[in-house]
PATI-562786 format. One record per residue (C-alpha): residue number from 0; residue in one letter; chain; x, y, z. Coordinates in steps of 0.5 Angstrom, whole numbers, plus 500, padded with zeros to 3 digits. Layout:
(r NUM; 'A'; 'A'; (X; Y; Z))
...
# end
This chain:
(r 0; 'M'; 'A'; (220; 700; 794))
(r 1; 'N'; 'A'; (225; 694; 795))
(r 2; 'T'; 'A'; (223; 688; 799))
(r 3; 'R'; 'A'; (226; 688; 806))
(r 4; 'T'; 'A'; (231; 683; 808))
(r 5; 'K'; 'A'; (230; 681; 815))
(r 6; 'N'; 'A'; (236; 683; 820))
(r 7; 'T'; 'A'; (240; 686; 814))
(r 8; 'V'; 'A'; (243; 693; 814))
(r 9; 'S'; 'A'; (244; 697; 808))
(r 10; 'V'; 'A'; (250; 701; 808))
(r 11; 'I'; 'A'; (250; 707; 804))
(r 12; 'I'; 'A'; (256; 711; 802))
(r 13; 'P'; 'A'; (256; 717; 798))
(r 14; 'A'; 'A'; (262; 719; 795))
(r 15; 'Y'; 'A'; (264; 726; 791))
(r 16; 'N'; 'A'; (272; 726; 790))
(r 17; 'E'; 'A'; (273; 722; 796))
(r 18; 'E'; 'A'; (280; 718; 794))
(r 19; 'I'; 'A'; (283; 721; 800))
(r 20; 'S'; 'A'; (278; 718; 805))
(r 21; 'L'; 'A'; (274; 713; 801))
(r 22; 'E'; 'A'; (278; 707; 802))
(r 23; 'T'; 'A'; (278; 707; 810))
(r 24; 'A'; 'A'; (270; 708; 810))
(r 25; 'I'; 'A'; (269; 702; 806))
(r 26; 'K'; 'A'; (274; 698; 810))
(r 27; 'S'; 'A'; (271; 700; 816))
(r 28; 'A'; 'A'; (264; 698; 814))
(r 29; 'L'; 'A'; (267; 691; 811))
(r 30; 'A'; 'A'; (270; 690; 818))
(r 31; 'Q'; 'A'; (264; 690; 822))
(r 32; 'D'; 'A'; (262; 684; 826))
(r 33; 'F'; 'A'; (255; 684; 824))
(r 34; 'P'; 'A'; (255; 679; 818))
(r 35; 'D'; 'A'; (249; 681; 814))
(r 36; 'K'; 'A'; (250; 687; 811))
(r 37; 'E'; 'A'; (250; 690; 804))
(r 38; 'I'; 'A'; (255; 696; 802))
(r 39; 'I'; 'A'; (252; 701; 797))
(r 40; 'I'; 'A'; (257; 706; 794))
(r 41; 'V'; 'A'; (254; 712; 790))
(r 42; 'N'; 'A'; (260; 716; 786))
(r 43; 'D'; 'A'; (256; 722; 785))
(r 44; 'G'; 'A'; (260; 725; 779))
(r 45; 'S'; 'A'; (267; 725; 782))
(r 46; 'I'; 'A'; (273; 727; 777))
(r 47; 'D'; 'A'; (279; 724; 782))
(r 48; 'G'; 'A'; (281; 717; 783))
(r 49; 'T'; 'A'; (274; 715; 787))
(r 50; 'E'; 'A'; (272; 710; 782))
(r 51; 'N'; 'A'; (279; 707; 783))
(r 52; 'I'; 'A'; (278; 706; 790))
(r 53; 'V'; 'A'; (272; 703; 789))
(r 54; 'N'; 'A'; (275; 698; 784))
(r 55; 'K'; 'A'; (279; 695; 790))
(r 56; 'F'; 'A'; (273; 692; 793))
(r 57; 'V'; 'A'; (269; 689; 787))
(r 58; 'G'; 'A'; (265; 683; 789))
(r 59; 'K'; 'A'; (264; 686; 796))
(r 60; 'V'; 'A'; (260; 692; 795))
(r 61; 'K'; 'A'; (255; 695; 790))
(r 62; 'Y'; 'A'; (257; 701; 786))
(r 63; 'I'; 'A'; (252; 706; 783))
(r 64; 'K'; 'A'; (255; 712; 779))
(r 65; 'Q'; 'A'; (251; 718; 777))
(r 66; 'H'; 'A'; (252; 726; 775))
(r 67; 'N'; 'A'; (254; 730; 781))
(r 68; 'Q'; 'A'; (247; 732; 784))
(r 69; 'G'; 'A'; (249; 733; 791))
(r 70; 'R'; 'A'; (250; 728; 797))
(r 71; 'S'; 'A'; (242; 728; 798))
(r 72; 'S'; 'A'; (241; 725; 791))
(r 73; 'A'; 'A'; (247; 720; 792))
(r 74; 'R'; 'A'; (244; 718; 799))
(r 75; 'N'; 'A'; (237; 717; 795))
(r 76; 'A'; 'A'; (240; 713; 790))
(r 77; 'G'; 'A'; (243; 708; 795))
(r 78; 'L'; 'A'; (236; 708; 798))
(r 79; 'S'; 'A'; (233; 706; 791))
(r 80; 'L'; 'A'; (237; 699; 792))
(r 81; 'A'; 'A'; (237; 698; 799))
(r 82; 'K'; 'A'; (234; 692; 801))
(r 83; 'G'; 'A'; (236; 691; 809))
(r 84; 'E'; 'A'; (231; 692; 814))
(r 85; 'Y'; 'A'; (235; 697; 817))
(r 86; 'V'; 'A'; (239; 703; 814))
(r 87; 'A'; 'A'; (246; 706; 816))
(r 88; 'F'; 'A'; (249; 712; 812))
(r 89; 'L'; 'A'; (256; 713; 812))
(r 90; 'D'; 'A'; (260; 719; 809))
(r 91; 'A'; 'A'; (266; 718; 806))
(r 92; 'D'; 'A'; (271; 722; 810))
(r 93; 'D'; 'A'; (268; 718; 817))
(r 94; 'Y'; 'A'; (269; 711; 819))
(r 95; 'W'; 'A'; (266; 706; 824))
(r 96; 'L'; 'A'; (269; 702; 830))
(r 97; 'P'; 'A'; (268; 694; 829))
(r 98; 'R'; 'A'; (262; 694; 833))
(r 99; 'F'; 'A'; (257; 700; 831))
(r 100; 'L'; 'A'; (252; 695; 827))
(r 101; 'T'; 'A'; (252; 690; 832))
(r 102; 'S'; 'A'; (250; 694; 837))
(r 103; 'C'; 'A'; (245; 698; 834))
(r 104; 'V'; 'A'; (242; 692; 831))
(r 105; 'N'; 'A'; (241; 689; 837))
(r 106; 'F'; 'A'; (238; 695; 841))
(r 107; 'L'; 'A'; (233; 696; 835))
(r 108; 'S'; 'A'; (231; 689; 835))
(r 109; 'S'; 'A'; (230; 689; 843))
(r 110; 'Q'; 'A'; (226; 696; 842))
(r 111; 'S'; 'A'; (221; 694; 837))
(r 112; 'G'; 'A'; (217; 701; 837))
(r 113; 'L'; 'A'; (224; 705; 836))
(r 114; 'V'; 'A'; (225; 709; 829))
(r 115; 'A'; 'A'; (232; 709; 830))
(r 116; 'V'; 'A'; (238; 709; 834))
(r 117; 'S'; 'A'; (244; 713; 835))
(r 118; 'T'; 'A'; (251; 713; 838))
(r 119; 'K'; 'A'; (257; 717; 841))
(r 120; 'G'; 'A'; (262; 719; 837))
(r 121; 'C'; 'A'; (269; 722; 836))
(r 122; 'I'; 'A'; (271; 728; 832))
(r 123; 'N'; 'A'; (278; 728; 830))
(r 124; 'R'; 'A'; (281; 735; 830))
(r 125; 'I'; 'A'; (287; 738; 827))
(r 126; 'G'; 'A'; (292; 740; 832))
(r 127; 'R'; 'A'; (287; 739; 838))
(r 128; 'T'; 'A'; (285; 734; 842))
(r 129; 'A'; 'A'; (279; 729; 839))
(r 130; 'C'; 'A'; (272; 731; 841))
(r 131; 'I'; 'A'; (267; 726; 844))
(r 132; 'I'; 'A'; (260; 728; 842))
(r 133; 'P'; 'A'; (255; 729; 845))
(r 134; 'R'; 'A'; (259; 733; 850))
(r 135; 'N'; 'A'; (257; 734; 857))
(r 136; 'L'; 'A'; (253; 729; 857))
(r 137; 'P'; 'A'; (250; 728; 864))
(r 138; 'D'; 'A'; (252; 721; 868))
(r 139; 'R'; 'A'; (245; 718; 868))
(r 140; 'F'; 'A'; (246; 718; 860))
(r 141; 'N'; 'A'; (252; 714; 860))
(r 142; 'N'; 'A'; (251; 708; 863))
(r 143; 'K'; 'A'; (247; 704; 858))
(r 144; 'P'; 'A'; (243; 704; 852))
(r 145; 'F'; 'A'; (236; 708; 853))
(r 146; 'V'; 'A'; (230; 710; 850))
(r 147; 'I'; 'A'; (230; 718; 849))
(r 148; 'D'; 'A'; (224; 721; 852))
(r 149; 'N'; 'A'; (224; 727; 848))
(r 150; 'F'; 'A'; (228; 727; 842))
(r 151; 'F'; 'A'; (228; 734; 840))
(r 152; 'D'; 'A'; (230; 737; 847))
(r 153; 'F'; 'A'; (235; 732; 848))
(r 154; 'W'; 'A'; (238; 734; 841))
(r 155; 'G'; 'A'; (237; 741; 843))
(r 156; 'N'; 'A'; (241; 740; 849))
(r 157; 'Y'; 'A'; (247; 735; 847))
(r 158; 'D'; 'A'; (247; 735; 839))
(r 159; 'H'; 'A'; (248; 728; 839))
(r 160; 'I'; 'A'; (247; 726; 832))
(r 161; 'R'; 'A'; (251; 726; 826))
(r 162; 'T'; 'A'; (250; 722; 819))
(r 163; 'G'; 'A'; (254; 716; 821))
(r 164; 'N'; 'A'; (252; 715; 828))
(r 165; 'C'; 'A'; (245; 713; 826))
(r 166; 'L'; 'A'; (241; 706; 824))
(r 167; 'I'; 'A'; (234; 707; 822))
(r 168; 'R'; 'A'; (229; 702; 820))
(r 169; 'K'; 'A'; (228; 702; 813))
(r 170; 'E'; 'A'; (220; 701; 814))
(r 171; 'I'; 'A'; (220; 708; 817))
(r 172; 'I'; 'A'; (224; 711; 811))
(r 173; 'D'; 'A'; (219; 708; 806))
(r 174; 'Q'; 'A'; (213; 711; 810))
(r 175; 'A'; 'A'; (217; 718; 810))
(r 176; 'G'; 'A'; (220; 718; 804))
(r 177; 'M'; 'A'; (227; 720; 802))
(r 178; 'Q'; 'A'; (232; 726; 803))
(r 179; 'R'; 'A'; (231; 733; 800))
(r 180; 'K'; 'A'; (236; 734; 794))
(r 181; 'E'; 'A'; (234; 741; 794))
(r 182; 'L'; 'A'; (238; 742; 800))
(r 183; 'S'; 'A'; (245; 743; 799))
(r 184; 'I'; 'A'; (247; 743; 807))
(r 185; 'C'; 'A'; (244; 741; 813))
(r 186; 'Q'; 'A'; (240; 736; 809))
(r 187; 'D'; 'A'; (242; 731; 814))
(r 188; 'L'; 'A'; (239; 735; 820))
(r 189; 'E'; 'A'; (233; 736; 816))
(r 190; 'Y'; 'A'; (232; 729; 815))
(r 191; 'W'; 'A'; (233; 727; 822))
(r 192; 'G'; 'A'; (228; 732; 825))
(r 193; 'Y'; 'A'; (223; 729; 820))
(r 194; 'L'; 'A'; (224; 722; 821))
(r 195; 'A'; 'A'; (224; 724; 829))
(r 196; 'T'; 'A'; (216; 726; 828))
(r 197; 'F'; 'A'; (215; 719; 826))
(r 198; 'G'; 'A'; (217; 716; 833))
(r 199; 'T'; 'A'; (222; 715; 838))
(r 200; 'W'; 'A'; (229; 714; 838))
(r 201; 'G'; 'A'; (234; 711; 842))
(r 202; 'F'; 'A'; (241; 712; 844))
(r 203; 'I'; 'A'; (248; 708; 846))
(r 204; 'P'; 'A'; (253; 712; 850))
(r 205; 'E'; 'A'; (259; 708; 847))
(r 206; 'V'; 'A'; (264; 711; 842))
(r 207; 'L'; 'A'; (262; 707; 835))
(r 208; 'W'; 'A'; (263; 712; 830))
(r 209; 'V'; 'A'; (269; 717; 828))
(r 210; 'G'; 'A'; (268; 723; 824))
(r 211; 'N'; 'A'; (274; 725; 820))
(r 212; 'S'; 'A'; (272; 731; 816))
(r 213; 'E'; 'A'; (276; 736; 819))
(r 214; 'I'; 'A'; (282; 732; 817))
(r 215; 'V'; 'A'; (280; 730; 810))
(r 216; 'A'; 'A'; (278; 737; 808))
(r 217; 'A'; 'A'; (285; 740; 810))
(r 218; 'R'; 'A'; (288; 735; 806))
(r 219; 'K'; 'A'; (283; 736; 800))
(r 220; 'R'; 'A'; (284; 744; 801))
(r 221; 'W'; 'A'; (292; 743; 800))
(r 222; 'L'; 'A'; (291; 739; 794))
(r 223; 'N'; 'A'; (286; 743; 791))
(r 224; 'K'; 'A'; (288; 750; 793))
(r 225; 'L'; 'A'; (281; 753; 793))
(r 226; 'P'; 'A'; (275; 751; 798))
(r 227; 'E'; 'A'; (269; 748; 795))
(r 228; 'K'; 'A'; (263; 753; 794))
(r 229; 'I'; 'A'; (256; 752; 796))
(r 230; 'N'; 'A'; (250; 755; 793))
(r 231; 'V'; 'A'; (245; 756; 799))
(r 232; 'G'; 'A'; (239; 759; 796))
(r 233; 'Y'; 'A'; (233; 757; 801))
(r 234; 'S'; 'A'; (231; 760; 808))
(r 235; 'I'; 'A'; (230; 757; 815))
(r 236; 'E'; 'A'; (222; 756; 813))
(r 237; 'E'; 'A'; (224; 752; 807))
(r 238; 'W'; 'A'; (229; 748; 811))
(r 239; 'Q'; 'A'; (224; 746; 816))
(r 240; 'K'; 'A'; (217; 746; 812))
(r 241; 'R'; 'A'; (217; 738; 813))
(r 242; 'I'; 'A'; (218; 738; 820))
(r 243; 'A'; 'A'; (214; 744; 823))
(r 244; 'P'; 'A'; (207; 742; 822))
(r 245; 'K'; 'A'; (209; 735; 825))
(r 246; 'L'; 'A'; (212; 737; 831))
(r 247; 'K'; 'A'; (208; 737; 838))
(r 248; 'S'; 'A'; (207; 742; 843))
(r 249; 'Q'; 'A'; (213; 739; 847))
(r 250; 'D'; 'A'; (218; 739; 841))
(r 251; 'W'; 'A'; (218; 746; 840))
(r 252; 'E'; 'A'; (223; 748; 845))
(r 253; 'G'; 'A'; (228; 743; 843))
(r 254; 'F'; 'A'; (227; 744; 836))
(r 255; 'R'; 'A'; (228; 752; 837))
(r 256; 'R'; 'A'; (235; 750; 839))
(r 257; 'V'; 'A'; (236; 745; 834))
(r 258; 'R'; 'A'; (234; 750; 829))
(r 259; 'A'; 'A'; (238; 756; 831))
(r 260; 'R'; 'A'; (244; 752; 830))
(r 261; 'V'; 'A'; (242; 750; 823))
(r 262; 'A'; 'A'; (241; 758; 822))
(r 263; 'A'; 'A'; (248; 759; 824))
(r 264; 'G'; 'A'; (251; 754; 819))
(r 265; 'L'; 'A'; (246; 757; 814))
(r 266; 'A'; 'A'; (248; 764; 815))
(r 267; 'Y'; 'A'; (256; 763; 815))
(r 268; 'V'; 'A'; (256; 759; 809))
(r 269; 'N'; 'A'; (252; 764; 806))
(r 270; 'I'; 'A'; (257; 770; 808))
(r 271; 'T'; 'A'; (263; 766; 806))
(r 272; 'N'; 'A'; (259; 764; 799))
(r 273; 'N'; 'A'; (258; 771; 797))
(r 274; 'N'; 'A'; (251; 772; 799))
(r 275; 'P'; 'A'; (252; 777; 805))
(r 276; 'R'; 'A'; (245; 779; 804))
(r 277; 'A'; 'A'; (242; 773; 806))
(r 278; 'A'; 'A'; (246; 772; 812))
(r 279; 'Y'; 'A'; (244; 778; 814))
(r 280; 'E'; 'A'; (237; 777; 814))
(r 281; 'I'; 'A'; (238; 770; 818))
(r 282; 'V'; 'A'; (242; 773; 823))
(r 283; 'K'; 'A'; (237; 779; 824))
(r 284; 'R'; 'A'; (231; 774; 825))
(r 285; 'F'; 'A'; (235; 768; 829))
(r 286; 'G'; 'A'; (241; 771; 832))
(r 287; 'K'; 'A'; (238; 771; 839))
(r 288; 'E'; 'A'; (237; 764; 839))
(r 289; 'M'; 'A'; (244; 762; 836))
(r 290; 'P'; 'A'; (249; 759; 840))
(r 291; 'D'; 'A'; (255; 763; 842))
(r 292; 'N'; 'A'; (262; 762; 839))
(r 293; 'I'; 'A'; (267; 767; 836))
(r 294; 'L'; 'A'; (264; 767; 829))
(r 295; 'I'; 'A'; (257; 767; 831))
(r 296; 'S'; 'A'; (259; 773; 836))
(r 297; 'L'; 'A'; (262; 777; 830))
(r 298; 'M'; 'A'; (256; 776; 825))
(r 299; 'K'; 'A'; (251; 778; 831))
(r 300; 'F'; 'A'; (256; 784; 832))
(r 301; 'F'; 'A'; (256; 786; 825))
(r 302; 'S'; 'A'; (249; 785; 824))
(r 303; 'R'; 'A'; (247; 791; 828))
(r 304; 'G'; 'A'; (250; 796; 823))
(r 305; 'G'; 'A'; (245; 794; 818))
(r 306; 'R'; 'A'; (247; 790; 811))
(r 307; 'L'; 'A'; (253; 794; 809))
(r 308; 'P'; 'A'; (257; 792; 815))
(r 309; 'F'; 'A'; (256; 785; 813))
(r 310; 'F'; 'A'; (259; 786; 806))
(r 311; 'I'; 'A'; (265; 788; 810))
(r 312; 'L'; 'A'; (265; 781; 814))
(r 313; 'K'; 'A'; (264; 777; 808))
(r 314; 'Y'; 'A'; (272; 779; 807))
(r 315; 'V'; 'A'; (274; 778; 814))
(r 316; 'L'; 'A'; (271; 771; 814))
(r 317; 'G'; 'A'; (274; 770; 807))
(r 318; 'V'; 'A'; (281; 772; 810))
(r 319; 'Y'; 'A'; (280; 767; 816))
(r 320; 'E'; 'A'; (278; 761; 811))
(r 321; 'Y'; 'A'; (284; 763; 807))
(r 322; 'L'; 'A'; (289; 763; 813))
(r 323; 'K'; 'A'; (285; 757; 816))
(r 324; 'G'; 'A'; (286; 753; 810))
(r 325; 'I'; 'A'; (294; 755; 810))
(r 326; 'L'; 'A'; (295; 753; 817))
(r 327; 'N'; 'A'; (291; 746; 816))
(r 328; 'A'; 'A'; (295; 744; 810))
(r 329; 'R'; 'A'; (301; 745; 813))
(r 330; 'A'; 'A'; (299; 739; 818))
(r 331; 'F'; 'A'; (300; 735; 812))
# end
């Protein structure tokens, strides 16, 4: 592992075909009012103008280029160079407000026993009001930064973590190891849950991160015409295998709620990526625990008839994704 530099933050930004949004992400990292930072850009095999964007910041960022291996691999490549006492991941389709790093470092510095801290965020949406996360946070949690008593219960209740709204102690990453590159989706959720088994997290109730992925995805789809296909060849049991053995008895109730959201995401991605059989098995096992929304309700309804209706649902959701892509693209 690299020697850590005290009070320095390593910012890792993975980028795969991110010419549309990468410049905004880099500028937001450079504009942080926290001075002691290194910014590491990992080009994960882009075939668009991503490298041209990075070239605008020569001398201001560190740059790695690799063959396309996925976001976990790209983040791990950045971690292999990281020298900061703290690490922050920022996806290339998101950005920070200027006080993100200062606020997080100040809080972790004042709480020596914490593993990490996260902040409130704002998710921009197409044609709708931006969404503040966590949603429905009780007033008692909105006054000042605090230490979370039960991480998994808080996470299960308020879904408060995103890739870009966390700052993590590098010494904890050195103990835990890197992200699992074999997980094509929900790998970040697995990592936050795993890191949480190493100690306590904090929370800052201030919007300091902005999620722009929905808008960027719409622009990409308009340009590329076809949605990106993702191969999901693993089960919930595989996803949780580093976390479950380390959970305490009081962690399980909250973890089950988190796991149910992950299961819903895996089912949806499987069914929209031509693997309805795997989606069906996930819904049959975890459907009762999954949160309620229109898409999940559809999957639950079709699962009652066995595997065959799920093949029909595959085409229904395929049409939904196609129409959503067209409508979103018209916004640009």
